[in-house]
N, C-alpha and C positions, 0 to 999 in steps of 0.2 A: 394643162390638159388634165381633166379629171378621170377616175375610173370609168365613169359613164360615157365619156368621150371615146375611150378606147374601145368599147363595144358598141359604137355608133359609127358604121362604116362611112357615112357621109362626111364625118369630120376627120378621117384618116387620109393622109395622102397616099397615093398608089405606091409609093416606095415601101411604105410600112406594111400595106397589105400583101405586097409580094413576099414579105418575109414570113408570113404565116405558112407554116408548113402544110402541104397538101396531105390529104388522107393517106395516101401510100407511104409518107414519111412516118406517120404515127402507127401504121399497121403492125410492125414488128413489136414495139412496146406494148400495144394492146393485146397482142397474142401472147405475151408474157403472163398476163393475168389469167389464172386459171378459169377455164370455161364454166365450171360449177359455180365459181365465185361470181362471174358476169351474169350468169342466169338468175341467181338468187337475188342479186342486186337490181337488175331490171325488173324482176318480179316485184320486189318491194316497192320500187318506184311506181310501175304501172298501177299496182293495185292501190297504193296510197294516193296517187295524184290523178289517175285517169279512171280506174274502175270505180273508185268512190264518187266521181262526179256523174257516173252514168246511173240512169234508172235501174231499179234492181234486177229486172229480167232481161236486160240488154244482152248479156252475154250467155244467155241460155243455149243459144245455137252452138256454142263452143264447149258445152259440158262433155268431158271425156273424149274431145277431139283434140288432134294436134296440129299446130300451126307453127311452121318455122319462118324464121326472118333472117335473110342472109344480106350482108352488107359485103358486096363483091370487092370493092377497093380496099377494104380492110381485111378480107379473108376471114370474116367472123360469122358464126351462125348460132342461133338460139332457137330453141324449140319449147314452145309453151302449150299447156293443156288447160282447159277450163275445169275448174273443181269447185262446185258449190258457190257459183257466182263470182270466183275470184280466178286468177291466173296462178298457174303452177309451172316452174321451170323444170324442164327435162334435161337429160345429158343431150350435148350439143349434137351427137352422133345418132340421136334417137330418130326413128322414122317419123315422118310428117305427112299428114294427109294433104297439106296444101303448103306452098312455099310462096313467100312474097320476097322478091329479090330486086335489089338496086344498089346504086352507089350511096355513100354516106351522105352526100349533100342532098340527094334528091329525097332520101328517107327523112332527114332533117326538114326539108322545106314541106313536106307532107305532115310531119309532127307538128310544126309551127303554123300549119294552115297558111303558109305563104304560096303554096301551090295546091291546086285542086287534084284529088286522086284520079279523077277521069283523065285529065291533062297529062299526069305522069304516066299513066298507063297507056294512053292513046299514043303518046309519043315514044312509047316504049323504053321510057327512063325507068320504069319500075316493071317488072314482069310477075306473072303468077303462074305457078304451075301446080298439078295435082288436082284436087277435088275443087273444080270451079266454083261451085256453089258455096262451099266454105270459104273460099277466097274472097267472093263477092260480097258475101255477108259482112266478113270482117271490113272490107272496103266501105261498105254502107255504114257500119258503126262508126269508123273513122270520120266519115263524111258527116254524120250527125252528132259527133262529139260536142256535147254542150260547153263550148270554149269558155263562156263566160262563168262557169261553175268551177273551171280550174282556178288554183289560187293566181292571185295577179303576179306574185313573184315567178312562178313558173311560166306564166304567158309571156312576161317581159323578157325572161331569160332565153326561152326557146325563140321568141321573135328576134332578139338582138344576134343571138348566136347564128341563127340561120342566115340572117341578113349580112353578117360578117363573114361567114364561110362562103356566101354567094358572091359577095363583093371581092374577096380575095381570089375565087376561083376565076372570075370574070377578068380581073386584073392579069392573072398568069395567062391569059389568052386562050383558055380552053374552049370557049365559045363566046358568042355575042352576050353583051350585058344582058341580065335578067330584067324583064319588063316592068318588075316591081322595084327596081333599083331606080333611086332619084337621078 
């Protein structure tokens, strides 16, 4: 079995998928990482990998506006603000004008484009509070993300990690198998 096989859920037996820890098992360890370091790391990642792939004026709606992302099952929260066409991390306890909240798996499925944002919000797997216009504009940007402009390595990694997390989740019996699972 190669390393690529390990990240391909179709090639893993259910017994191995059950061994992957659920997000709540990782929550404590992730919360040990200082929130400001988490925010800076995510900001660098988003700016290099995502914002760089967007047309220049795409994030103008976020200029000097604060958006929070909360990962419920990990107990994590990040607040970002648009500054000069880029994202800037703020303190995790900073006020936000809009908040997008969901479980780690659903946010990962959204990021990997294995699930449509409309579906996730309609099924209430993701929720939005606060300034609805700001949240909807953010959702629209995610929907229009030029996937083909992201680096192939990032696309492959997001896809495989999301499929692996979904398969492990399905095997643990939390809900019926995902429709995209083979």
